[in-house]
N, C-alpha and C positions, 0 to 999 in steps of 0.2 A: 145531788150530783157529786160525785167524787172528784176531788182536786188533786192534781199531780204536782209534785215538788220538782222544781228545776234547779240545776247547778250551772253556774257560769264561771269560766276560768279567767285568770289574770285580774282584770279590773273589777269583776263582779257585777258589771252592768249588763241588763238584758239587751241583746242586739235588736236593733230596729229591723223592720222588713227590708229597708233600703241596704243597711249593712249586711244582712244575710244574703241578699241578692248579689252584692259586690263580691262577697266571699265565694259565692257560687260561680260567678263569672270569671274570677281570677284564682283558680286553684293552684296555679303554678307559683304565684307569689307567696301564697300561704305555705305551700310545701317547701319552698326555698327558705322561708323564714324558720320553719320548724327544723330543717336540717342544720341551718347555721346555729340556732340555739342549742341543739343537741351537740353539735361539734365543739362549741364553746365550753359547754358543760363538761364534756369529756376531756378536753384539754386541761381545764381547771382541776378536775379531779386528778388527772395524771400528774400535773405539776404539784399538787398538794402532797400526793403519796410520795413522790420522789424527793420532796423537801423533808418529809418526816422520816424516811427510811432510806438505807442504802443497800445495795446487793453487791456482794464481793465473792470472788473465787479464791480459795486457799491454794497458794502455790509453794509447797515445801513441807518440811516435816518438823518445824521448830515448835509446834504445839502438840506434837504426839505425847501421850496417847489421847489427849482430850479431843483434838480435832485433827482431821486427816487431810492429806494432800488431795486436791480435786473436789473437795466439798464446797458447796455454795452457801453463803450465809446472808441473812438479813441483819442489818444493824440499826439501832435506834439513834438517829441523828441529833435528836433533841434532849437525850437523857441527861447530859451534863450541862445543859442550859438550865435545868431544873434542880440539879443535885450535883454533889461533888463525887469524883471517882472514889471507890472504896478499895481497900486491900482485897484481893481475890477477884476483882472484876476482870473480865476479858474484854480488851478494847482494841479497836482499829485506829491507826494514827498515821500521819505522815512522818517518815523518817526525819529527824532533825538535821540531817547532813546531806540528804539527797531527795529525790522525788518519789521514792518508793513508799507504798502503803504497806504497813506491817500490822501483824496481829499478835499481841502478848498479853500477859497477865500482870496487873498492878501488884507490886510487892511493897514498895515504899511510898509513903505520902510526904508532902512538904514538911520538913522538920525532922523526919525520921532518920535514925542512924541504922544503916543496913550493913551487916557484916556476914561474909560467907567464909567459913573455916571448918575444917574437919567434915566436909560434905554436908553441912547443915546451913540453913539460912536463919539469921538472927535479926530481929527488928527490935531496936531499942532494948537489946539484951534478952528478948524473949525468943525462944525457938519456934519457927513457923511449923505447924502441922500441915504437911503437903501430900495428901494422898493422891494427888492428880499428876505428879511428876513422872516422867519416864525413868529416870535414874538420878541419884543425888549428884550435885555438882562437884567436879573434880578440880576446880579452881578456887582461889581464895581472893579475898578483897575486902575493903572497907570503904563505905561512902556515906556522907551526910547530905540528904536531899535538900536543895535550895528551896526557898519560897517560890511558889508558882510552878513547880516542876515535880516530876514523878519518877520512880524507879521501877522499871518493868523488866520482866524475864519471861522467856519462853518456858513452857512445861517440859520440852525436851532440853534440859538445861545445858547439856554438853554439845549440842548441835543447834545453837541459836544465836543470831546477831541481836543483841539487846543491850540493856543498860550497863551490863558488866564489861561490855567491849567498847561501847561508844558514849557512855555516860547517861545524863538525865534527859527526860522527855518533858518539853515545855507543854503546859496545859493547852496552849493555843493550837498545838498539833494534833490534839485528839479529835478524831472524826465522829466517834460514836461508840456505843456499847453493843457488843455482839449479842443477839437475842435468839436466832433460830437457825439451825441447819435445815435447809429446805430441799437440797439435792445432793446426792441421788436419794430417791424416795425411801430406800431401805435404811438410810442413815438419818432420817428425819429425827430431830430432837431439839428441845430447848437447850441453849448453850448453858453448861453447868458452871456458873460462877461459884465462888467458895467464900463463905463468911468466916473469917478467922476470929473465932470466939475467944481464942487465947489472947487476942490483943484488944479486946473490948475495953473501952475507957481510955486507951492511950492517945487517941486522937484529940480528946478534950484536954488532956493533961499536958500534952507536949507543947513546946514552943520551937520557933525556928532556931536552929543551932548555928 
């Protein structure tokens, strides 16, 4: 005689006839429990996803041509819990002087000396290679980034409220790293961060000035 295999959910025990009869007599209770379990699982997944990622709409042109007004972004909320921001990263953060959320590119790390003159950006005396900017900056300035803070600029250098106008960004204000443009569908793309190879090794060698 052939024997059939059985599978039992949850506690793995084979239900008794009495238990099976109770389930048959009380289908409403079983259905209600299943609905509650499904809702709880759905709420947990929703909470988890919203803890790991954020969704933002770009309002303005300060990151042109890299990012455009009206695009929607997904950011990684835990990226900088696991690693430090790098030069060339595009980040979302709270403005250090008000409640606005902004998006800019990291240019200077703690301890860096940033100088803007003759329409070029210099970090620790090395000229940044910046193929992503709208146009070279027409302003000048010199800054030494304090410990625990960052120097950020918009890619649209001459139409951006950023560190050249309001100073440094505390790390505590960083919300996350921009990852994906998901709307409109025609603009879908992985956000193009930029690795400044011309500055490789400086982060290890530098000290806070």
